[in-house]
C-alpha positions in Angstrom: 240.0 5.9 -13.5 240.4 5.4 -9.7 239.4 9.0 -9.0 236.2 8.6 -11.1 235.4 5.3 -9.3 235.8 6.9 -5.9 233.6 9.9 -6.9 230.9 7.6 -8.2 230.9 5.6 -4.9 230.9 8.9 -2.9 227.8 10.2 -4.8 226.1 6.8 -4.5 226.7 6.9 -0.7 225.3 10.4 -0.4 222.1 9.6 -2.3 221.6 6.4 -0.3 222.0 8.4 2.9 219.3 10.9 1.7 217.0 7.9 0.7 217.4 6.2 4.1 216.8 9.5 5.9 213.6 10.0 4.0 212.4 6.6 5.0 213.2 7.1 8.7 210.3 9.1 10.1 211.1 10.5 13.6 208.7 10.1 16.4 206.3 13.1 16.9 206.8 12.7 20.7 210.5 13.3 20.5 210.7 15.9 17.7 208.1 18.6 18.4 209.2 22.2 17.9 208.0 25.2 19.8 208.4 27.3 16.7 209.7 27.1 13.1 213.3 26.0 12.5 215.3 27.9 9.9 217.6 25.7 7.8 220.1 27.6 5.6 222.0 25.8 2.8 225.1 27.5 1.4 225.5 25.9 -2.0 226.6 26.5 -5.6 225.8 25.1 -9.0 229.6 25.1 -9.7 230.2 22.7 -6.8 230.1 18.9 -7.7 229.4 18.1 -4.0 226.3 20.3 -3.8 223.6 18.5 -5.7 223.0 15.9 -3.0 222.6 18.7 -0.4 220.1 20.4 -2.7 218.2 17.2 -2.8 218.3 16.9 1.0 217.0 20.5 1.4 214.1 19.6 -0.9 213.3 16.7 1.3 213.3 18.9 4.4 211.0 21.3 2.6 208.5 18.4 2.4 208.2 18.6 6.2 209.2 15.1 7.3 208.8 15.9 11.0 205.2 15.7 12.3 204.5 18.6 14.6 207.4 20.7 13.4 207.9 23.3 10.7 211.2 23.6 8.8 211.7 26.9 6.9 214.4 26.2 4.3 216.6 28.8 2.5 218.9 28.1 -0.4 221.7 30.7 -0.5 224.0 30.4 -3.5 227.6 31.7 -2.8 229.6 33.4 -5.6 233.2 32.1 -4.9 232.7 29.1 -7.3 231.8 31.4 -10.2 235.4 31.6 -11.5 235.8 27.9 -11.8 233.9 27.0 -15.0 230.3 28.0 -14.3 228.6 31.2 -13.1 225.7 30.3 -10.9 222.8 32.5 -11.9 221.4 32.6 -8.4 224.7 33.5 -6.7 225.5 36.6 -4.7 228.4 38.0 -2.8 226.0 38.8 0.0 225.5 35.1 0.7 229.2 34.5 0.6 229.6 37.3 3.2 226.9 35.9 5.3 228.5 32.4 5.3 231.9 33.9 6.2 230.3 35.8 9.1 228.8 32.5 10.4 232.2 30.8 9.9 233.9 33.5 12.0 231.3 33.3 14.8 231.2 29.5 14.9 235.0 29.2 15.0 235.6 27.7 11.6 239.0 27.9 9.9 237.4 28.3 6.5 234.0 28.1 4.9 232.9 25.3 2.4 230.1 24.1 0.3 227.7 22.5 0.8 227.1 23.8 4.3 223.9 23.8 6.3 223.3 26.1 9.3 220.3 25.4 11.5 218.8 28.3 13.4 222.1 30.2 13.0 223.7 28.1 15.7 224.6 24.6 14.4 226.6 24.0 11.2 227.5 20.8 9.3 228.2 19.4 5.9 225.0 20.1 4.0 224.6 16.6 2.5 224.7 14.8 5.9 221.2 13.7 7.1 222.7 12.3 10.3 224.2 15.7 11.3 221.0 17.4 10.3 219.1 15.0 12.6 221.3 15.9 15.5 221.0 19.7 14.8 217.2 19.5 14.6 216.9 17.6 17.9 218.8 20.5 19.5 216.8 23.2 17.7 213.4 21.6 18.5 214.0 22.0 22.3 214.5 25.8 22.0 211.7 28.2 22.8 210.9 30.6 20.0 209.5 34.2 19.8 206.3 34.8 17.8 206.8 36.5 14.4 204.0 37.4 12.0 203.8 38.5 8.4 200.7 40.2 6.9 199.5 42.6 4.2 201.9 41.1 1.6 201.9 42.7 -1.9 204.2 43.4 -4.8 204.0 46.7 -6.5 206.4 48.3 -9.0 209.0 45.6 -8.3 208.8 46.3 -4.6 207.6 44.0 -1.8 205.4 45.5 0.9 204.7 43.7 4.1 203.7 44.3 7.7 205.8 42.5 10.3 205.1 42.2 14.0 206.7 40.2 16.8 206.3 39.4 20.5 208.5 41.1 23.0 212.2 40.1 23.1 212.8 38.2 26.3 215.2 39.5 28.9 217.7 36.7 28.1 218.4 38.3 24.7 220.1 41.7 24.7 219.1 42.5 21.0 217.9 40.9 17.8 217.8 42.0 14.2 214.6 41.6 12.1 215.6 40.0 8.8 213.3 39.7 5.7 214.1 37.2 3.0 212.4 36.7 -0.4 213.0 33.4 -2.1 211.9 31.8 -5.4 209.6 28.9 -4.7 211.4 26.8 -7.4 214.4 27.3 -9.7 216.4 25.1 -12.1 219.3 25.4 -14.4 220.9 23.4 -17.2 224.5 23.6 -16.3 226.7 23.7 -19.4 230.2 23.9 -17.9 232.2 23.4 -14.7 232.0 20.5 -12.3 228.3 19.9 -12.9 228.5 20.2 -16.7 225.6 18.4 -18.4 223.4 18.2 -15.4 220.0 19.8 -14.9 219.8 21.1 -11.3 216.7 21.9 -9.3 216.5 24.1 -6.2 213.9 25.1 -3.7 213.5 28.4 -1.8 216.3 30.2 -3.6 216.9 33.4 -1.8 217.0 36.5 -4.0 216.8 39.2 -1.4 218.0 39.2 2.2 217.6 42.5 4.1 217.9 43.7 7.7 214.7 45.8 8.2 215.0 46.7 11.8 216.2 45.7 15.3 214.8 45.4 18.8 216.3 45.2 22.3 215.3 43.3 25.4 211.7 44.0 26.3 210.8 45.5 22.9 208.6 44.2 20.1 208.5 45.0 16.4 205.5 46.2 14.5 206.1 48.0 11.2 205.2 48.2 7.6 208.3 47.5 5.5 209.2 47.9 1.8 212.1 46.3 0.0 213.1 46.4 -3.7 213.1 43.0 -5.3 215.8 41.4 -7.3 215.1 41.7 -11.1 212.8 38.9 -12.2 211.6 38.0 -8.7 208.4 40.0 -8.9 207.0 37.8 -11.7 207.7 34.5 -9.9 206.0 32.6 -7.1 207.7 33.8 -4.0 208.3 32.8 -0.4 208.6 35.6 2.1 210.4 34.7 5.3 210.9 37.0 8.4 213.1 36.0 11.3 214.6 37.5 14.4 218.3 36.8 14.7 220.8 37.8 17.4 223.5 40.1 15.9 226.6 38.3 14.6 224.8 36.7 12.7 223.8 34.7 15.7 221.1 32.4 16.9 217.7 32.7 15.1 215.1 33.1 17.9 211.9 33.3 15.9 210.7 33.0 12.3 207.7 32.8 10.0 207.0 32.2 6.3 204.2 33.1 3.9 203.7 32.2 0.2 203.0 35.1 -2.1 200.9 33.6 -4.9 200.8 35.1 -8.4 
């Protein structure tokens, strides 16, 4: 009984924090980005602490900061799949990406929910206060121009043209990463920690591929083709391209386009 009461108050506090954050509009004069900010959420439908973080990511997707663009990505890890519920959107690739972030950022272990902002700041994914601090840092960073064009889906393959500005001398190298995400997804969870709940998600990543790399002084301009995850080609998709220092490290430029059906 005590444990249930504590959990109930914990969730009430988390949702209240999200509500208060949504009402607190930042000043455009203090939060103006020089380029899009990438917000990655590592989450799982098998994790009872994750739904408030999913809600917070949806709030960020509504662009609450005047003059700034947040590009959100929901990456479902697979290490919760053996604990009562198999997340249909999970992938070992996202677990590996999260572990690589953990190693580079000096974490003793990874956890859910976890947000990573621009590949450089991490915090508990349901904390609007920590998000606010991370965004303030990210908004002050200059970004490299990245563009997507000629998007098309044919025979379950995504075709796109990507070009970037030159990589400044202060960066030795950067990878060009292409992500394809479902605009919207939801599940009726029948077992595990979230049994009986209907969960909704935004920008659920189904494909994440390194499509090239550049070094200092180089730019990227190329047609690329990637095979889509089964079922993704029939959904409304978001296509995101970003430049990221190896590691994975800091994200130094990004863009997003919607592929309408």
